[in-house]
N, C-alpha and C positions, 0 to 999 in steps of 0.2 A: 796129892789128892788121892783119897782112898776110894771114892766112888764118883760116878758121873753126876753132873749137876742135873737138876730137874728140867723137864721139857720147857716150861715157861721161862726159867732162867736162861736156858740155852738160846731160846728164840730172842729174848731181849738182848743177850750178848751179841748174837749174830747181827741184829739190827744196828746196834751201837757200832759194831765193827764196820758195817757198810758205810756209815757216815764218816767214821775215822779214815777209811781208805780213800774216800773222796777228798778229804782235807789233806791227808798226808799219804800220797801214793806209796805203796809197798816197794815198788821198784827202786825208789830213792834210798831206802834203807838197805835193800839187798845188794845194791852196788858196792856197799862198804864191805861186804863179805868177800868179794872178788870172784863170784861165780862166773863160770865160762862155759861155752858150748861143750857138751859131752859130760859134764859133771854129774855125779850121783849125790843126791841131797836127801837127808832125813829131816822132815819137819816134825819134831817131837812135841806133841801137844798142839797139833795143827788146828784145833777148833773147827770153825766152819770153813776154813780153807782160804782165808784172806791173803796168804802169801803164795798160794799155789799158782795163780796165773802169772804173776810177776816172775816167780822162780822159773816157770816153764819158758817164758820169753828169754830169760838169760841163759839157760842151759840148752835150749833148742830141742829138737826132736831126738837128737842122739843122746841126750841126758836122761836121767831117771829121777823121779821124785817118789819118796816113800813118806806117806802122810800117816802119822801115828797119833792116836788119841784114845783115852779110856772110855770116851762117850760114844756109843754106837750112833747117836744122832749126828755127831760131828763127822763120823766116817761116812754116813749116808749123804750128808751135805757135800762132802768132798767128792764123792762118787758122782753125784748129780752135777756138780760144777765141772768136773772133768769131762763128763759126757756132753754137757751143754757147750763147753769151749773146745770140744774135740781134742782133748789132751790124752793121747794114747800111752803116755809115759808116766802115768800116775798110778801107784799101787797104794792100797790102804792097809793099815794094821790096827786092830783093836787090842790095846794093851795099856798097862800102867807103868811098864818098865821094859820087859823083854821084847826085843825087836824081831827076833827070828832071822836077822840078816847075818850074812857071812862076815866074819871079822875082817877089819882093815879094808873095807870096800867103799866107804863113804868119803867123798871129798869135803863135804860140809854137813854139819848138823845145826839146825836152827832150833834154839830153845827160847822162844819168844813169848813173853807174857805168861809164863808158866812156872818159872823158878820158885816164886813165892808159894805155890800150891804143893810142891813136891814134899811128901812125907818121908819117902825113902830116898833121900838125895844121894847118899853114897852108892846105893844100888844103881840108881839111874846114871850117875856119872861114870860108874864102872862100865855099864853097858855102852854108853856113848864113847868112852875111851876105846872099848873093844872094837866098835864098828868103824871108827875113824881111821883113815889111812894115816901113816906116819906123818905126812905133811898136811893132813886135813885140818879144818878150822871148825871149832865150836863157837858159834855166834850166839850171843845172849843179849837180851834186853828185857827189862821188867820194870815198868813204871811204879810198881809197888815197893821197889827196893832202891837204896842209894847205890852209887858207884862202888863205895867201899864194901857194902853188904854183898853185892854181886861178886866182886873180886874175891872176897874172903870165902864165900861159899864154893866158888869154882876152884880156886887155887888151894883151898884148905886141905884137899885130899892128896895133894902132891902129884896129881896126874896131869894138871894143866898149868900153863903160864900165860899171863895176860900179854897180848901183843900190843904194839903201839896204838894209842887211842884213835878211835873213829869218832864221828860226830853223834851218831844215833845208836850204835851197838858196841858191845864189848866182844872182841874176838880173842879166842884163846887157842893156843897150839898145844899139842901133846908134849910132855916133858920127856 
């Protein structure tokens, strides 16, 4: 994605995600990542923050969440959500690639429903590889792409390998 979506488009997406989250709670998906208390998680392309509350419950107060999005509206939405839910362990980052995070510090990176948008995929995967701990997990899902397309895009750089299948997400480890 080269630029943020329009205000109306973002509001419509946010409303759609609220309905989605009622039907399919995000916690069920995140359990497949293996998050645990104290983990540090980067939600790359966080959108309005649908995964933030469930992530916070799984990693607890000792964990940290970094919510990154190119859209300032998304970041503002996450900030409001964190304040409303009293989540003091959520930091926000406005960017389309660079995280500004120290290397090898993230236990997990969530790349949910954003892979099909990425124009600079190699740059993004390089950055995600850089910030993931050696045993970290890159968790990907994107309903716009097939399993084969997701696997090819992520493993094609030679940085990641697909872990045994989950039901709702594709988890990758560093090579």
